[in-house]
Backbone as CSV, one residue per row, in Angstrom:
resi,resn,N_x,N_y,N_z,CA_x,CA_y,CA_z,C_x,C_y,C_z
1,UNK,177.653,-25.791,-59.767,176.717,-25.445,-58.355,177.338,-24.117,-57.899
2,UNK,176.150,-23.105,-57.538,176.870,-22.008,-56.673,177.381,-22.107,-55.694
3,UNK,178.082,-20.761,-55.216,178.161,-20.783,-53.929,176.924,-20.780,-52.445
4,UNK,175.964,-20.846,-53.124,174.940,-20.852,-51.995,174.389,-22.812,-52.344
5,UNK,174.483,-23.187,-53.785,174.624,-24.609,-53.555,175.491,-25.748,-52.842
6,UNK,176.681,-24.927,-52.874,178.189,-25.647,-52.222,177.673,-25.232,-50.699
7,UNK,177.257,-24.033,-50.136,176.884,-23.923,-48.536,175.965,-25.176,-48.478
8,UNK,174.699,-25.428,-48.985,173.745,-25.973,-48.685,174.410,-27.526,-48.805
9,UNK,174.635,-27.538,-49.521,175.288,-29.066,-49.921,176.140,-29.216,-48.480
10,UNK,177.476,-28.710,-48.874,178.426,-29.217,-47.272,177.157,-29.360,-46.206
11,UNK,176.243,-28.501,-45.910,175.503,-28.618,-44.687,174.781,-29.826,-44.522
12,UNK,174.238,-30.377,-45.594,173.101,-31.335,-45.855,174.251,-32.830,-45.608
13,UNK,175.346,-33.087,-46.570,175.764,-33.941,-46.401,176.849,-33.963,-45.085
14,UNK,176.833,-32.834,-44.171,177.272,-33.022,-42.722,176.412,-33.421,-41.749
15,UNK,174.822,-33.191,-42.277,173.744,-33.837,-41.479,173.514,-34.972,-41.827
16,UNK,173.547,-35.306,-43.058,173.346,-37.142,-43.155,174.848,-37.624,-42.487
17,UNK,175.575,-37.058,-42.825,176.995,-37.672,-41.998,176.772,-37.755,-40.411
18,UNK,176.346,-36.807,-39.570,176.289,-37.171,-37.626,174.561,-38.287,-37.752
19,UNK,173.874,-38.050,-38.416,172.573,-38.544,-38.278,172.985,-40.453,-38.704
20,UNK,174.020,-40.535,-39.882,174.829,-41.832,-39.511,175.519,-42.146,-38.562
21,UNK,176.415,-41.392,-37.364,176.823,-41.751,-36.809,175.687,-41.991,-35.508
22,UNK,174.633,-41.415,-34.973,173.377,-41.583,-34.997,172.881,-42.866,-34.729
23,UNK,173.159,-43.329,-35.936,172.429,-44.612,-36.034,173.491,-46.093,-35.521
24,UNK,174.549,-45.605,-36.270,175.388,-46.651,-35.965,175.089,-46.744,-33.835
25,UNK,175.384,-45.605,-33.326,175.192,-45.750,-32.262,174.186,-46.150,-31.780
26,UNK,173.149,-45.437,-31.840,171.956,-46.613,-31.319,171.774,-47.871,-31.500
27,UNK,172.520,-48.473,-32.732,172.169,-49.841,-33.064,173.314,-50.499,-32.552
28,UNK,174.717,-49.981,-31.693,175.531,-50.536,-31.033,174.747,-50.500,-29.306
29,UNK,173.656,-49.394,-29.208,172.769,-49.846,-27.898,171.755,-50.589,-27.704
30,UNK,171.062,-50.219,-29.066,169.633,-50.702,-29.023,169.922,-52.287,-29.833
31,UNK,170.936,-52.798,-30.131,170.498,-54.303,-30.577,170.893,-55.335,-29.666
32,UNK,171.405,-54.999,-28.492,171.895,-55.973,-27.190,170.303,-55.738,-26.319
33,UNK,170.116,-54.515,-26.255,168.208,-54.459,-25.732,167.338,-55.236,-26.500
34,UNK,167.235,-54.985,-27.815,166.239,-55.705,-28.348,166.700,-57.233,-28.521
35,UNK,167.993,-58.423,-28.191,167.794,-59.150,-28.425,167.846,-60.373,-26.814
36,UNK,167.775,-58.840,-25.614,168.185,-59.769,-24.398,167.232,-60.152,-24.057
37,UNK,166.857,-60.611,-23.299,165.441,-61.035,-22.129,165.297,-59.764,-21.457
38,UNK,166.288,-59.191,-20.660,165.920,-57.620,-20.056,165.457,-56.638,-21.264
39,UNK,165.963,-56.960,-21.661,166.030,-55.938,-22.964,165.025,-54.806,-23.385
40,UNK,163.861,-55.596,-22.938,162.160,-55.258,-23.709,161.741,-54.189,-22.610
41,UNK,162.130,-54.619,-21.347,162.242,-53.480,-20.078,162.852,-52.030,-19.930
42,UNK,163.408,-52.157,-20.959,164.588,-50.878,-21.153,164.127,-50.471,-22.930
43,UNK,163.524,-50.983,-23.315,162.867,-50.572,-24.595,161.788,-49.862,-24.009
44,UNK,160.951,-50.396,-23.312,159.630,-49.677,-23.173,159.687,-48.374,-22.331
45,UNK,161.153,-48.244,-21.834,161.114,-46.535,-21.190,161.257,-45.723,-22.535
46,UNK,162.078,-46.266,-23.716,161.884,-45.342,-24.804,160.751,-45.422,-25.976
47,UNK,160.326,-46.382,-25.437,159.097,-46.395,-26.828,157.726,-46.829,-25.692
48,UNK,157.102,-46.393,-26.735,155.536,-46.142,-25.782,154.176,-47.394,-25.799
49,UNK,154.779,-47.813,-27.750,154.101,-48.774,-27.932,155.080,-49.325,-28.686
50,UNK,154.900,-51.095,-29.301,155.917,-51.668,-29.888,155.735,-51.519,-31.564
51,UNK,154.606,-50.522,-31.702,154.588,-49.746,-33.165,155.304,-48.836,-33.336
52,UNK,156.071,-47.949,-32.071,156.994,-46.676,-32.639,158.542,-47.143,-32.756
53,UNK,158.906,-47.556,-32.930,160.451,-48.206,-33.421,159.932,-48.157,-34.643
54,UNK,159.036,-48.674,-35.072,158.478,-48.595,-37.092,158.666,-47.793,-37.485
55,UNK,157.824,-46.590,-36.406,158.180,-45.209,-36.935,159.440,-44.437,-37.216
56,UNK,159.786,-44.636,-36.409,161.708,-43.680,-35.770,162.247,-44.913,-37.322
57,UNK,161.679,-46.315,-37.655,162.567,-46.708,-38.710,162.271,-46.297,-40.254
58,UNK,160.679,-45.313,-40.301,160.286,-45.088,-41.256,160.973,-43.891,-41.710
59,UNK,160.798,-43.085,-40.211,162.060,-41.856,-40.297,163.174,-41.540,-40.911
60,UNK,163.922,-43.121,-40.586,165.219,-42.998,-40.783,165.130,-43.697,-42.819
61,UNK,164.174,-44.165,-42.910,164.046,-44.685,-44.322,163.735,-43.862,-45.475
62,UNK,163.086,-42.783,-44.762,162.438,-41.388,-45.245,163.731,-40.759,-45.542
63,UNK,164.246,-40.896,-44.067,166.073,-39.651,-44.410,167.027,-40.235,-45.523
64,UNK,166.938,-41.499,-45.559,168.173,-42.296,-46.830,167.568,-41.772,-47.510
65,UNK,166.227,-42.150,-48.114,165.774,-42.478,-49.372,165.684,-40.535,-49.868
66,UNK,165.520,-39.618,-49.034,165.602,-38.201,-49.799,166.853,-37.756,-50.133
67,UNK,168.149,-37.975,-48.575,169.182,-37.730,-49.469,169.516,-38.496,-50.059
68,UNK,169.461,-39.279,-50.599,170.337,-40.169,-51.630,169.481,-39.473,-52.923
69,UNK,168.108,-39.191,-53.011,167.991,-38.503,-54.375,168.152,-37.062,-54.658
70,UNK,168.704,-36.447,-53.320,169.349,-34.853,-53.470,170.680,-35.430,-53.872
71,UNK,171.288,-36.369,-53.233,172.632,-36.536,-54.128,172.464,-36.863,-55.074
72,UNK,172.204,-37.285,-56.439,171.571,-37.660,-57.394,170.739,-37.179,-57.892
73,UNK,169.881,-36.299,-57.831,168.805,-34.987,-59.018,169.161,-33.748,-58.593
74,UNK,169.397,-33.662,-57.250,170.520,-32.214,-57.336,171.315,-31.724,-57.305
75,UNK,172.572,-32.894,-56.706,173.884,-32.673,-56.384,174.731,-33.053,-58.024
76,UNK,173.894,-33.912,-58.673,174.301,-34.319,-59.291,175.165,-35.886,-59.622
77,UNK,175.294,-36.664,-58.604,176.093,-37.842,-58.550,175.706,-38.806,-58.835
78,UNK,176.181,-40.075,-60.072,175.281,-40.681,-60.556,175.243,-41.992,-59.615
79,UNK,174.922,-42.736,-59.101,174.738,-43.679,-59.088,175.810,-44.715,-58.854
80,UNK,176.187,-45.316,-58.911,176.828,-46.627,-59.379,175.703,-48.271,-58.969
81,UNK,175.882,-49.210,-60.183,175.626,-49.903,-59.802,174.768,-50.600,-58.406
82,UNK,176.222,-50.550,-57.418,175.871,-51.242,-56.251,174.950,-50.137,-55.500
83,UNK,174.742,-48.723,-56.086,173.960,-47.833,-55.301,172.618,-48.391,-55.759
84,UNK,172.746,-48.320,-56.781,170.926,-48.568,-56.951,170.393,-50.094,-56.637
85,UNK,171.788,-51.448,-56.114,170.742,-51.927,-55.658,170.772,-51.704,-54.246
86,UNK,171.377,-51.187,-53.550,171.400,-50.354,-52.234,169.686,-49.309,-51.903
87,UNK,169.267,-49.118,-53.608,168.512,-47.708,-53.355,166.661,-48.888,-53.033
88,UNK,167.039,-50.009,-54.112,166.155,-51.242,-54.241,165.718,-51.654,-52.932
89,UNK,166.421,-51.629,-52.314,166.510,-52.036,-50.822,166.081,-50.670,-49.693
90,UNK,166.304,-49.754,-49.835,165.838,-48.569,-49.152,164.255,-48.354,-49.718
91,UNK,164.281,-47.929,-50.816,162.847,-47.580,-50.942,161.679,-47.509,-50.755
92,UNK,161.618,-49.328,-50.759,159.930,-49.660,-50.961,160.174,-49.409,-49.328
93,UNK,161.181,-49.456,-48.331,161.377,-49.448,-47.237,160.261,-48.493,-46.541
94,UNK,160.271,-47.538,-47.275,159.147,-45.948,-47.084,158.183,-46.571,-46.821
95,UNK,158.050,-47.158,-47.406,156.217,-47.166,-48.193,155.929,-48.918,-46.622
96,UNK,156.562,-49.446,-46.538,156.169,-50.714,-46.173,156.120,-50.484,-44.215
97,UNK,156.817,-49.933,-44.210,157.436,-49.002,-42.917,155.831,-48.486,-42.446
98,UNK,155.320,-47.294,-43.084,154.343,-46.499,-43.379,152.742,-47.451,-43.371
99,UNK,153.095,-48.581,-43.930,151.886,-49.887,-43.525,152.059,-50.395,-42.253
100,UNK,153.210,-50.749,-41.941,153.415,-51.262,-40.864,152.845,-50.502,-39.619
101,UNK,153.624,-49.759,-39.318,153.602,-49.009,-38.511,152.034,-47.901,-38.512
102,UNK,151.364,-47.499,-39.326,150.197,-46.636,-39.094,149.142,-48.163,-39.730
103,UNK,149.292,-49.104,-39.856,148.228,-50.182,-40.550,147.931,-51.152,-39.453
104,UNK,148.639,-50.815,-38.000,148.325,-51.974,-37.557,148.353,-52.998,-37.461
105,UNK,149.984,-53.716,-37.693,150.410,-54.494,-38.514,152.298,-54.397,-37.693
106,UNK,152.525,-54.077,-36.856,153.543,-54.468,-36.113,153.970,-55.567,-36.239
107,UNK,153.572,-56.310,-36.018,153.360,-58.266,-36.090,154.360,-58.488,-37.098
108,UNK,154.517,-57.812,-38.578,155.062,-57.885,-39.667,156.619,-57.325,-39.297
109,UNK,156.821,-57.218,-38.359,158.167,-56.315,-38.624,159.337,-57.079,-39.508
110,UNK,159.476,-58.275,-39.220,160.264,-59.014,-39.760,160.301,-58.108,-41.259
111,UNK,159.151,-58.161,-42.005,158.938,-58.080,-43.502,159.881,-56.491,-43.401
112,UNK,160.271,-55.725,-43.129,161.473,-54.686,-43.039,162.173,-54.897,-42.843
113,UNK,163.002,-56.035,-41.162,163.983,-56.278,-41.424,164.638,-57.077,-42.631
114,UNK,164.091,-57.691,-43.009,164.427,-58.638,-44.232,165.652,-58.239,-45.205
115,UNK,164.460,-56.647,-45.896,165.293,-55.811,-46.893,166.211,-55.175,-46.298
116,UNK,166.167,-54.462,-44.868,167.189,-53.852,-44.667,168.222,-54.924,-44.250
117,UNK,168.067,-55.979,-44.091,169.416,-56.516,-43.975,170.338,-57.097,-45.125
118,UNK,169.412,-57.376,-46.397,169.931,-57.621,-47.817,170.128,-56.051,-48.033
119,UNK,170.227,-55.078,-48.123,170.462,-53.636,-48.440,171.772,-53.360,-47.403
120,UNK,172.078,-53.920,-46.192,173.316,-53.867,-45.042,174.336,-54.716,-46.014
121,UNK,173.974,-56.096,-46.161,175.021,-56.366,-46.890,175.641,-56.215,-48.598
122,UNK,174.574,-55.611,-49.013,175.267,-54.640,-49.856,175.963,-53.632,-50.142
123,UNK,175.667,-52.509,-48.760,176.354,-51.888,-48.107,177.596,-52.238,-47.639
124,UNK,177.803,-53.477,-46.957,179.033,-54.121,-46.616,180.000,-53.965,-47.885
125,UNK,179.492,-54.671,-49.142,180.089,-55.494,-50.122,180.544,-53.983,-50.659
126,UNK,179.760,-52.812,-50.481,180.100,-51.545,-51.350,181.122,-51.007,-50.836
127,UNK,181.284,-50.683,-48.973,182.241,-50.270,-48.699,183.321,-51.040,-48.729
128,UNK,183.398,-52.346,-48.811,184.447,-52.788,-48.988,185.043,-52.836,-50.395
129,UNK,184.232,-52.345,-51.400,185.040,-52.290,-52.848,185.501,-50.964,-52.835
130,UNK,184.976,-50.032,-52.036,185.410,-48.709,-52.139,186.938,-48.628,-51.193
131,UNK,187.069,-49.039,-50.452,188.376,-49.158,-49.513,189.213,-50.138,-50.330
132,UNK,189.180,-51.088,-51.068,189.919,-52.137,-52.106,189.130,-52.333,-53.473
133,UNK,189.617,-51.085,-53.933,189.126,-51.127,-55.211,189.861,-52.275,-56.448
134,UNK,191.518,-52.476,-55.963,191.944,-53.542,-56.461,191.444,-54.763,-56.775
135,UNK,190.610,-55.401,-55.533,190.012,-56.430,-55.646,188.330,-56.875,-56.516
136,UNK,188.190,-55.582,-57.165,187.292,-55.804,-58.254,186.371,-57.064,-58.095
137,UNK,185.890,-56.646,-56.532,184.625,-58.131,-56.593,183.271,-57.769,-57.200
138,UNK,183.108,-56.419,-57.704,181.812,-55.599,-58.178,182.550,-55.781,-59.859
139,UNK,181.666,-56.356,-60.629,181.745,-55.361,-62.112,180.483,-54.366,-62.530
140,UNK,181.131,-53.380,-62.063,180.213,-52.064,-62.641,179.543,-52.239,-63.832
141,UNK,180.253,-52.192,-64.681,180.035,-52.787,-66.135,180.168,-50.827,-66.272
142,UNK,179.601,-50.330,-67.502,180.130,-49.078,-67.694,178.937,-47.767,-67.200
143,UNK,179.644,-46.598,-66.852,179.447,-46.011,-65.739,180.296,-45.797,-64.639
144,UNK,179.670,-44.897,-63.308,180.367,-44.985,-62.511,180.579,-45.698,-61.937
145,UNK,181.695,-46.386,-61.782,182.928,-47.744,-60.727,182.507,-47.244,-59.333
146,UNK,182.166,-48.553,-59.149,181.839,-48.860,-57.401,182.174,-48.799,-56.493
147,UNK,183.805,-48.266,-56.847,184.834,-47.800,-56.199,185.091,-46.432,-55.853
148,UNK,184.447,-45.680,-56.557,184.271,-44.313,-57.104,183.920,-43.741,-55.305
149,UNK,184.509,-42.291,-55.038,184.141,-41.781,-53.463,183.871,-40.519,-53.583
150,UNK,182.575,-40.474,-53.433,181.955,-38.693,-54.160,182.429,-37.968,-52.458
151,UNK,181.915,-38.798,-51.945,181.902,-37.883,-50.322,183.024,-38.589,-49.479
152,UNK,183.330,-38.188,-48.080,183.599,-38.631,-47.378,184.021,-37.551,-46.275
153,UNK,182.276,-37.458,-45.292,181.954,-36.986,-44.851,183.347,-37.086,-42.908
154,UNK,183.733,-36.421,-42.540,185.041,-36.739,-41.397,185.354,-38.335,-41.390
155,UNK,185.695,-37.703,-42.839,186.759,-38.531,-43.639,186.670,-39.853,-43.555
156,UNK,185.713,-40.063,-43.231,185.801,-41.758,-43.297,183.638,-42.432,-43.854
157,UNK,183.121,-41.422,-43.929,181.700,-41.620,-44.090,181.706,-41.602,-45.718
158,UNK,181.098,-42.526,-46.233,180.669,-42.766,-47.398,180.064,-42.722,-48.064
159,UNK,178.822,-42.895,-49.271,177.848,-43.230,-49.618,177.175,-44.523,-49.238
160,UNK,177.952,-45.269,-49.461,177.544,-46.722,-48.797,177.717,-46.986,-46.991
161,UNK,178.367,-45.640,-46.891,178.422,-45.673,-44.693,177.255,-45.561,-44.436
162,UNK,176.562,-44.363,-45.421,175.471,-43.835,-45.412,174.350,-44.609,-45.347
163,UNK,174.147,-45.341,-46.107,173.344,-46.404,-46.371,173.130,-47.709,-45.694
164,UNK,174.311,-47.289,-45.372,174.829,-49.155,-44.281,174.201,-48.620,-42.977
165,UNK,174.448,-47.377,-42.775,174.587,-46.957,-41.132,172.389,-46.652,-41.049
166,UNK,171.546,-46.847,-42.315,170.089,-46.514,-42.100,169.825,-47.399,-41.985
167,UNK,170.575,-48.408,-42.931,169.970,-50.158,-42.773,170.307,-51.056,-41.620
168,UNK,171.385,-50.375,-40.715,171.187,-50.864,-39.381,170.185,-50.175,-38.295
169,UNK,170.034,-49.085,-39.046,169.336,-48.601,-37.812,168.107,-49.560,-38.250
170,UNK,167.340,-49.693,-39.508,165.855,-49.857,-39.547,166.496,-51.785,-38.521
171,UNK,166.603,-52.679,-39.178,167.312,-53.743,-38.446,166.574,-53.547,-36.924
172,UNK,167.907,-52.057,-36.190,167.644,-52.541,-35.172,166.419,-52.012,-34.401
173,UNK,165.919,-50.984,-34.974,164.336,-50.900,-34.765,163.280,-51.755,-35.044
174,UNK,163.366,-52.310,-35.643,163.080,-53.450,-35.959,162.584,-54.417,-35.281
175,UNK,164.006,-54.673,-34.714,164.041,-55.738,-33.448,163.406,-55.642,-32.333
176,UNK,163.389,-53.919,-32.136,162.982,-53.450,-30.720,161.961,-53.901,-30.954
177,UNK,160.846,-53.675,-32.352,159.499,-54.050,-32.317,158.844,-54.959,-31.809
178,UNK,160.343,-56.296,-32.280,160.076,-57.343,-31.962,160.163,-57.641,-30.617
179,UNK,160.969,-57.385,-29.992,161.236,-57.208,-28.351,160.003,-57.152,-27.589
180,UNK,159.283,-55.544,-27.697,158.365,-55.233,-27.107,156.894,-55.901,-27.174
181,UNK,156.822,-56.677,-28.742,155.903,-57.885,-29.064,155.722,-58.827,-27.639
182,UNK,157.269,-59.127,-28.049,157.274,-60.485,-27.026,156.931,-60.321,-25.722
183,UNK,157.578,-59.367,-25.012,157.244,-58.850,-23.956,155.780,-58.631,-23.842
184,UNK,154.578,-57.902,-24.456,153.209,-57.954,-24.497,152.618,-59.070,-24.098
185,UNK,153.576,-59.895,-24.790,152.422,-61.270,-24.993,153.051,-62.809,-24.204
186,UNK,153.828,-62.394,-23.042,154.493,-62.873,-22.102,154.036,-63.163,-21.180
187,UNK,153.401,-63.600,-20.462,152.440,-63.015,-18.844,153.999,-62.786,-18.313
188,UNK,153.402,-61.845,-16.566,154.160,-61.451,-16.105,154.279,-63.069,-14.823
189,UNK,156.099,-63.064,-14.477,156.057,-63.681,-13.758,155.778,-63.368,-12.724
190,UNK,155.203,-63.767,-11.450,154.434,-63.588,-10.330,155.548,-64.418,-9.042
191,UNK,155.959,-63.854,-7.936,156.377,-64.266,-7.039,155.984,-64.869,-5.874
């Protein structure tokens, strides 16, 4: 990779790291709103319709998909077994969220939350494996070991942290859709 390629890589990986931090911060702020009774009122201030959070989830899943393809196909990082499993959970989310958001199927929000939850679990296992390679929880077979760390954005954001933050954001946004749908279907309380 030439000097320009390294500069582009540096910018891209920093952007992905910042986006990961935004995803985690959004989840920390968003999950309590999505799960509380009063949260839907706060969410209505952010989203104009119950389908809108699914559009943001689509953007997150697309960015994660393109980011992983950039790292493997352009930069040349070889995915390990757990990376592939995370990809199996993330890539279909792009199509699924596209259909949910623009097909008028927001009520099926859980169909995006389910693979994202599975992907988050795999990311958590992968993060643990990187932090504790001696644990050997995952038999990665031949090729790149799952404990390999290609990047450490800001010193702590690795590829599975990037993926995990995207899965967390998709879950949060799906739960936001759920809260908004519930608020729409609940009759207002009269004083």
